[in-house]
C-alpha positions as CSV (number, residue, x, y, z in Angstrom):
1,M,103.6,169.9,104.9
2,D,104.6,170.2,101.3
3,D,102.3,171.1,98.4
4,E,101.6,167.4,97.4
5,Q,100.6,166.5,101.0
6,Q,98.5,169.6,101.2
7,R,96.7,168.8,97.9
8,L,95.9,165.2,99.1
9,W,94.7,166.5,102.4
10,D,92.4,169.1,100.7
11,N,90.9,166.4,98.5
12,F,90.3,164.1,101.4
13,Y,88.7,167.0,103.4
14,K,86.4,167.9,100.4
15,Q,85.4,164.3,99.9
16,G,84.5,164.1,103.6
17,Q,82.4,167.2,103.4
18,A,80.5,165.8,100.3
19,R,79.7,162.6,102.2
20,D,78.5,164.5,105.2
21,K,76.3,166.6,103.0
22,E,74.8,163.5,101.3
23,R,74.0,162.0,104.7
24,V,72.3,165.2,105.9
25,Q,70.2,165.3,102.8
26,A,69.2,161.7,103.1
27,R,68.2,162.2,106.7
28,Q,66.2,165.2,105.9
29,Q,64.4,163.3,103.1
30,R,63.5,160.5,105.5
31,E,62.2,162.9,108.1
32,A,60.1,164.7,105.5
33,M,58.6,161.4,104.3
34,R,57.7,160.3,107.9
35,E,55.9,163.6,108.5
36,Q,53.8,162.9,105.4
37,G,53.0,159.4,106.7
38,Q,55.1,157.7,104.1
39,T,57.6,155.0,104.6
40,Q,60.7,154.5,102.4
41,K,60.6,151.1,100.8
42,T,63.8,149.0,100.9
43,P,64.7,148.4,97.3
44,E,64.6,144.7,96.4
45,P,68.0,143.2,95.5
46,P,68.5,142.5,91.8
47,K,67.6,139.0,90.8
48,P,70.7,137.0,89.8
49,K,70.9,136.3,86.2
50,P,70.4,132.7,85.3
51,I,73.6,130.8,84.5
52,H,73.2,128.8,81.4
53,L,75.5,125.8,81.4
54,S,76.1,123.2,78.8
55,P,75.5,119.6,79.6
56,M,79.2,119.0,79.8
57,E,79.8,122.0,82.1
58,R,77.0,120.7,84.5
59,F,78.7,117.2,84.4
60,Q,82.1,118.7,85.2
61,R,80.7,120.6,88.2
62,A,79.0,117.5,89.5
63,I,82.2,115.5,89.6
64,A,84.5,118.3,90.7
65,Y,84.9,116.7,94.2
66,R,87.0,113.9,92.6
67,T,89.5,116.4,91.2
68,A,90.4,118.1,94.5
69,P,92.5,115.7,96.7
70,T,93.7,117.0,100.0
71,Y,97.4,116.5,99.4
72,R,99.6,118.6,101.7
73,K,102.6,120.2,100.0
74,V,105.0,123.1,101.1
75,N,104.8,126.3,99.2
76,L,108.5,126.8,99.0
77,P,111.2,125.8,96.4
78,P,112.9,122.4,97.0
79,A,116.2,124.0,98.0
80,S,114.6,125.9,100.9
81,I,112.6,122.9,102.0
82,A,115.8,120.8,102.1
83,Q,117.3,123.3,104.6
84,Y,114.3,123.0,106.9
85,L,114.2,119.2,106.5
86,R,117.9,118.9,107.5
87,V,117.1,120.7,110.7
88,A,114.1,118.5,111.3
89,Y,116.1,115.3,110.5
90,E,118.8,116.4,113.0
91,T,116.2,117.0,115.6
92,E,114.8,113.5,115.2
93,C,118.4,112.0,115.4
94,N,119.0,113.9,118.6
95,A,115.7,112.7,120.0
96,R,116.8,109.1,119.3
97,H,120.3,109.8,120.8
98,Q,121.8,108.9,117.5
99,P,124.5,111.1,115.7
100,M,123.4,112.7,112.5
101,V,125.6,111.5,109.7
102,M,125.3,114.0,106.8
103,D,127.0,111.9,104.1
104,G,126.1,111.7,100.4
105,Y,123.4,109.1,101.0
106,T,121.5,111.2,103.6
107,A,122.0,114.5,101.6
108,N,120.6,112.9,98.4
109,T,117.6,111.5,100.3
110,I,116.8,114.8,101.9
111,E,116.9,116.6,98.5
112,A,114.7,113.9,97.0
113,V,112.1,114.2,99.8
114,A,112.3,118.0,99.5
115,R,111.5,117.8,95.8
116,W,108.5,115.6,96.6
117,L,107.3,118.0,99.3
118,S,107.5,121.2,97.2
119,S,104.3,122.5,95.6
120,E,106.5,123.7,92.7
121,S,107.2,120.0,91.8
122,H,104.7,118.0,89.9
123,T,104.9,114.9,92.1
124,K,102.4,112.3,93.3
125,G,100.4,112.8,96.5
126,S,102.0,110.0,98.5
127,L,105.6,108.8,99.2
128,L,107.2,105.3,99.6
129,L,110.6,105.0,101.3
130,R,112.2,101.7,100.5
131,G,115.5,100.4,101.8
132,Y,117.3,98.0,104.1
133,V,117.3,98.3,107.9
134,G,119.0,101.2,109.7
135,V,119.4,103.6,106.8
136,G,117.1,106.4,108.1
137,K,113.6,105.6,106.7
138,T,111.7,105.9,110.0
139,T,113.8,109.0,110.9
140,M,112.9,110.6,107.6
141,L,109.2,109.7,108.0
142,R,109.1,111.4,111.4
143,S,111.1,114.3,110.1
144,V,108.5,115.1,107.5
145,S,105.9,115.3,110.3
146,T,108.2,117.5,112.3
147,L,108.7,119.7,109.3
148,F,105.0,120.2,108.8
149,I,104.5,121.1,112.5
150,G,107.4,123.5,112.4
151,L,106.0,125.3,109.3
152,G,102.6,125.5,110.9
153,L,100.9,123.0,108.7
154,G,100.1,120.5,111.4
155,G,101.6,117.0,111.8
156,F,100.1,113.7,110.9
157,R,99.5,110.4,112.6
158,I,102.2,107.7,112.2
159,V,101.3,104.1,112.9
160,S,103.5,101.1,113.1
161,A,102.6,98.4,110.5
162,F,103.1,95.9,113.3
163,N,100.1,97.4,115.1
164,L,97.8,97.3,112.1
165,A,96.5,93.8,113.0
166,E,95.2,94.9,116.4
167,I,93.9,98.2,115.1
168,A,92.0,96.4,112.3
169,K,90.0,94.5,115.0
170,D,88.5,97.9,116.2
171,K,86.2,99.0,113.4
172,D,86.1,102.7,114.4
173,A,89.8,103.0,114.9
174,F,90.5,101.2,111.6
175,Q,88.1,103.5,109.7
176,G,89.8,106.4,111.3
177,L,93.1,105.3,109.6
178,C,91.3,104.7,106.3
179,K,89.7,108.2,106.2
180,S,92.5,110.3,107.7
181,D,93.6,112.9,105.2
182,Y,97.3,112.3,106.1
183,L,98.8,109.1,107.5
184,G,102.3,107.7,108.0
185,I,102.8,103.9,108.0
186,D,106.1,102.8,109.4
187,D,107.9,99.4,108.8
188,L,105.5,98.0,106.3
189,G,106.0,94.3,106.1
190,Q,106.3,93.7,109.8
191,E,102.6,93.0,110.3
192,P,100.9,89.6,109.7
193,N,99.5,89.3,106.2
194,T,96.1,88.1,107.4
195,I,94.2,88.1,110.6
196,K,91.1,86.2,111.9
197,D,88.3,88.6,112.8
198,F,85.2,86.8,114.1
199,G,86.0,83.8,112.0
200,N,86.7,85.9,108.8
201,E,90.1,86.2,107.3
202,R,91.2,89.8,106.6
203,S,94.2,91.5,105.1
204,P,94.6,94.8,107.1
205,F,97.2,96.5,104.9
206,E,95.4,95.6,101.7
207,E,92.1,97.0,103.1
208,L,93.8,100.1,104.3
209,I,95.7,100.9,101.1
210,S,92.7,100.2,99.0
211,A,90.5,102.6,101.1
212,R,93.2,105.3,100.9
213,Y,93.7,104.8,97.2
214,D,90.0,105.2,96.6
215,G,89.7,108.2,98.8
216,L,92.8,110.0,97.3
217,K,94.4,110.2,100.8
218,Q,98.0,111.2,101.3
219,T,100.1,108.4,102.7
220,I,103.8,108.2,103.6
221,I,105.2,104.6,103.9
222,S,108.5,103.2,105.0
223,T,109.4,99.6,104.4
224,N,112.3,97.1,104.3
225,L,110.6,95.4,101.3
226,V,112.9,96.3,98.4
227,I,113.3,95.4,94.7
228,D,115.7,92.5,94.7
229,G,116.9,92.0,91.2
230,E,113.7,91.5,89.1
231,R,111.6,90.6,92.2
232,D,109.5,93.2,93.9
233,Q,109.2,92.1,97.5
234,I,106.0,94.2,98.0
235,A,104.4,92.4,95.1
236,D,105.6,89.0,96.5
237,R,104.0,89.7,99.9
238,Y,100.8,91.6,99.0
239,G,100.2,90.7,95.4
240,T,100.5,92.7,92.2
241,R,97.3,94.6,92.8
242,V,98.5,96.3,95.9
243,A,102.0,96.9,94.4
244,D,100.4,98.5,91.3
245,R,98.3,100.8,93.4
246,L,101.3,101.9,95.4
247,R,103.1,102.6,92.2
248,E,100.3,104.9,91.1
249,M,99.9,106.6,94.4
250,C,103.5,107.1,95.4
251,N,106.7,108.7,94.4
252,T,109.3,106.1,95.5
253,I,112.7,106.8,97.0
254,N,114.9,103.7,96.9
255,Y,117.7,103.8,99.4
256,D,121.1,102.7,98.0
257,P,121.6,99.0,98.7
258,A,125.2,99.8,99.5
259,Q,124.2,102.1,102.3
260,K,125.1,100.6,105.7
261,S,123.1,100.9,108.9
262,Y,123.6,104.1,110.8
263,R,122.7,102.5,114.1
264,I,125.5,102.3,116.7
């Protein structure tokens, strides 16, 4: 043991002796008080000092719940997320018995989604994947869920838009979709625009996206509805109100129209 270690040990030993002496003195004092028929009163905790807030500060506290959405992001730089996402994407391709084609289109899309996923990027809470059939939108949607699971963040439910009409007829199940903190919607545009529910006409997707918009819920959507020239096919199908809300909620990744289907 060198001199420095000996000095530290001596200090530690002396501190221990001092604490032992204080405990012995406190015990002796309690015993003396008991012999005299006295009881030691427990000191009352100090009263908290009142917090004086201005009217504006009280107002800001009251509405703070609206400024804390439960958006799930990854606490890594985009380049690191892209590496994990490539592995997740390849895993999904293998599960579908499809070869993974890492061309420029796929690489660019993975990098764009990684930027959206990173907590370092100032991106919106939701994501919209738009492109023609067979370009990897569903695979990417499922890859994000796989990535979350692999990083210990938990996956999220993915529903096919085609099933929204049936789910909407079950009030509890549909409310579960509306209130879920994280949700994936695959193949938007494949569901009927309206349904008849006990004689009432309803628009399941419009109801769902309005509820999730109001609740600040994170949503990832894939769709074949694209921007064709000056026409927005989402606006044509659901109206400008829904299209405008999606524009506010989502970062949009538009797949290149020249990209051909990867399905073989």
